Residue, then its C-alpha position, 0 to 999 in steps of 0.5 A: x499499500x502507498x499512503x498519500x496526503x492531499x493538501x487542500x480539499x477544493x475542486x482539485x483536491x476533492x477530484x483527486x480524492x474521488x478519482x482514487x476512491x472510484x478507480x481503486x481497482x484500476x489503480x491497484x492493477x496499474x500500480x501493483x498496490x493499493x493507493x490510500x489517501x491517509x490524510x487531507x489537510x484543510x482548514x475548514x470543518x469536515x467533521x461530517x465527512x464520511x471519512x472525517x478521521x482522515x482530515x487534519x488542519x496540521x501539516x505536522x501530522x503529514x510531515x511526521x508520518x513516515x508512511x506517507x510517501x506522496x503529497x498532492x498539493x492542490x491548495x493554489x496560490x503561493x503561500x503556504x503552498x511554497x512552505x508546505x511543498x519545501x517542508x514535504x520535499x525536505x521530509x523526503x516526500x514526493x510532491x505532485x501539484x497542479x499549482x501553476x503559480x508556484x511552479x512558474x515562480x518556484x519550480x527551479x527551487x522545488x526541483x533542485x530540492x527534490x533531487x537533493x532529497x532523492x524524491x520527485x516533484x511532478x507538475x503535469x496538471x499545472x499546464x493544460x489540466x487533463x491534457x498531456x503536454x509536459x510529459x510528452x515534452x520531457x519524454x516522447x519528444x525529448x529526441x527533438x530540438x524543440x523550435x517553438x510552442x504556442x497554445x490556448x492555455x486558459x479555458x476562461x478566455x477561450x470561452x469568452x472569445x468563443x461567445x464573442x465570435x459564435x454569438x456576437x456577444x460583447x466582452x462584458x456580456x460574455x464575461x458575465x456569462x462565464x462567471x455565472x457558469x463558474x468558468x470565471x472567478x468573481x475577480x477574473x483578472x488572472x485569466x482575462x489579463x493573461x497572467x494565468x497563461x503567462x505562468x503556463x507558457x513560462x513552464x513550457x519554455x523552461x522544459x522546452x528550452x532549458x532556461x528559467x523564464x521569470x513570468x514578470x519578464x514576459x510581455x503579457x496582454x489580456x483580452x479586455x481590449x478585444x472589441x466587436x469590430x476586431x471580431x468582425x475584421x477577423x471573421x472577414x479574413x476567415x480567422x478567429x482571435x485567441x489568447x495565446x502563449x507563444x515561445x520560440x527558440x532563436x539564435x539570440x535567445x528565446x522570445x516569450x509572448x502572451x497576447x491575443x492572436x488573429x489565428x487563421x482557420x488553417x491552424x487547428x487552434x483557430x477551431x478550438x472553442x469554449x473552455x477547451x485548451x490546445x497546445x502545438x509543439x514544433x520539433x525539428x523532427x516531428x514538426x507540429x504536434x497538437x494536444x487538445x482537450x479540457x484544460x481545467x475542471x475537477x476530473x481532467x486536472x485530477x486525471x493528470x495528478x493521478x497520472x503523476x502519482x502513478x509515475x512515482x509509485x511505479x518508479x517511472x518518473x525518473x530524475x527531476x529535470x531542473x529548470x534553468x539548466x542553461x543560460x538562456x536570454x529572453x529577447x525583446x518581444x518586439x523583435x519577433x516577426x509577425x504580420x500585424x492587424x493594425x487600427x491606425x488614426x491620423x493622416x491615413x491617406x496613402x497608407x499603402x506607401x507607409x506599409x508596403x504590401x499591406x492589406x487594407x481592410x478599411x481606410x479614410x483620411x483619418x483612420x485605417x485598418x490594415x494587415x501588414x506584411x511580415x515585420x516586427x513590432x519595432x519596425x511597425x512603431x518606427x513607421x507609425x512614428x515617422x508617418x505621425x500616425x497613432x496605433x489604436x489597436x495591434x494584434x499579431x497574426x498567426 
């Protein structure tokens, strides 16, 4: 029997608990032994729970029990998740988490600590929920040189944008609906301002390219400025707008961006709607591989966490691959070439002379909407400045 402890009994923690209980026979066959939830740590009162004896409010009960070998951290936030994770690793207990905030911020420290103590720190569920993204990067695609990765990493924003496209709803109306359905928090800033996506693309960058990426150093835009007009222009070009995390390896370093992208229907991601997530990995041998599925939710996330538990129990996790293995420079995001959707104001007569080979979607003497040829944001800004124009909206095109 393998005894585990669960820290936090919210949506994710209770999902892990129920999955282990409901799939007991399958897990026993897969692992060759029973997986038993010995403790659940939560500050709330669960005295009426059928297994109330398992609940504790004291982390020392878990740390001091030598029979607990795996701890599931499902608390969310940085603190006390950081302190409890370090305590568990130093007590030589492996830790499994879905907490992208602590992985993106403290993953380098956790992985080093886990290796020093001969235990595992696994975090598959921190990116893409139930979608297997990190394991393929670490294992199945490890023979490739990863060139770039990009994807829809937040179900809340994807749901809002889907409603804006499919049902012509305003951003505000779509957000309210997402909150009513439980897809968005009362305070939705981490989702709609791109913070959640930023943490996840940083984790992918760390694994794909070997260099620690600080989320605070990443250019991050959300979807709050996406308008119905933007949606109409995207549809006229057979495109959709998606909030993407984007990372790419270049000779001078890596570029990491979180922003709305106008995505052509030629790309699989353009057709991924509602709360679904999708991630495309480009390797030099395999080329494009896309993983798609429910990126959040009780049981999709629990599925990924239980998969990590199985790897630990079966001794198939291997040595922790630490973040920051290489010195990698994060380069200026404005130097990465794209085509750009631009809404411009000022003296726009003859805009084709300012942006050669651009596609003019609409134009008047005082405003224009165009799609540029492939260029960089720095070059766009120089041209706009030299022509005494103003950028009212800028969206990258994929």
